[in-house]
C-alpha positions, 0 to 999 in steps of 0.5 A: 305198523312201524311201531309194531315192528319196532316192538316186535311180534315176539320176545325174540324180535324187535326190542326183545321185550317179554311176552307179558310186558305192556309193550307186547300187550299194546302190540297185540291189542292193535293187531286187528286194526294195524294192517287192516287200516293200511289195506283199507286206505289202499282200497280207498285210493284204488277206487278213485280210478279202478281198472277198466275193461281192456286195461287189466294187462297194463294194470297188472304190469304196473303193479308187478313193477311197483310191488314185486321188484321191491319184494326181491331187491329189498328182500335180498338186502334184508336177507343179506343184512341178517346173515352178515351183520351180527346182532340182528334178531334172526339169521336165516340159512342161506339155503332159504333165499328162495323163500323171498319170492315164494313166501315173502321175507319178514314184513315183505309178505304184504307185497305178495298179499296185496298183489294178489288182492289187486289182481283179484279186485281188478279182475272182478272190476273188469267183469263188472262184478263190483261195479254195483253196490250189490255186487260189491256187498256180495263180494265183501260178504264172501271175502269175510266168510273166507277170512273166518273159515279158511287158512292154509298150513304154513307150508302151503301159504304160497305167495302169502295167500293167507295174508291176502285172505286176511286183508281182502275184506278190508281192501273191499271195505276201503273200496266201498267207502270211496266208490259207494260213499259208505260207512261214514258215520256220525252222531249216534251211529258212530257212538253205537260202533264205539260201544260195540268195539268196547264190548268186543275188546273184552274177550279180545283182552282176555285172549291177549292175557291168555285167559280165553282160548277160543276156537280158531274160527271164533278168534278170527271172527272176533278179529274181523269184527274188531278190525271192521269196527275200528277202521270204520270209526277211524275213517268216520273220525278222519275230519277230527284228526289233523297232524300236519307232521304225520301227514307230511310223512304220507308221501314217503309211506311206501319207502318207510314201509319197505325200509323202516326195518333197516333204520330201526335195526341199526338204531337198536344195535347202535344203542346196544353197543353204547349200553342204552337199554331203557325201553322208552329210549330204545323205542323212541330212538328206533321210531325216529330212525325207522321213519326218518332214515327212509325219508333221507334215503329217498331225498338223497337217492330217489331221483336215481333210476336204478334205486327208483325202479329197482328198489322202490318200484317206481316209474323210470324218470325220463332223463330230462325230468330227473332233476325236478323229480329227484327226492319227490315223495312217494306215498304207498296208497297213492302209488299202489293205485298209480298209472297207467290211468284208466 
């Protein structure tokens, strides 16, 4: 996700690479798995302790603090940076400031989308809809159909509802992986999915190279199939993936998600000032800054309640616990399923 934002989704964003560059193709070829995987992990962790009947109000209150506080505070900081600092990729008009809370701003659309997803899944859980494998499967099937068939025009994409439609099936996939112990493939089953994914990437590559132009519904069906196959394979191969350095970043994943654009943008503009424009160098330095600066920020200021609550959306630290909690890492997926316990 961070690498995608460093590269940018179009020629005017991120590293401002050309739309026919290898960088852009790598961005597009991973698009169907990047945020779906992010959301699968959130669904998997939520399923460790799903909301129980009678606890919906407290659950939504906690999620509101965790997701909507940063939506506004980080959104305002990012909006201000883009207006005040020269050299940013875009400069929004001040009159668009209201859009932060209604549409999300830049990458913060995800906070609105995942809040909707949590609300929907929690409501289903409290009414027992997803408490059986059959109910879960029907819910997943309906969400997959909505993924393929339904999108709102940009004007009506209020509270990032399109993002919620796109990611809800993957949240439910993660839910099923944890609660019902599904989709953990081995042997020939995993090999079969590898072959399916390879076949699916043939038309997907043609779309990326602009030599195939399927109807929107067919394009979304292809996207869902690739995302589904890809996240299942990654989940099944999790026991083969051991990167201690990356795992150590997991505790800071929410802060990295929120703040990585400040690190990458600052590094990119600094490199431009000193005349470094080689794409490999820009990508490497921006990745280090995007991942490292949020970690440093949390280490330095994570124990200060105004930052902890207002910017990171975490629970307030009681006065006696501040010293021990200062700088404590906070993972996106664990914290998205955080207290109150149910």
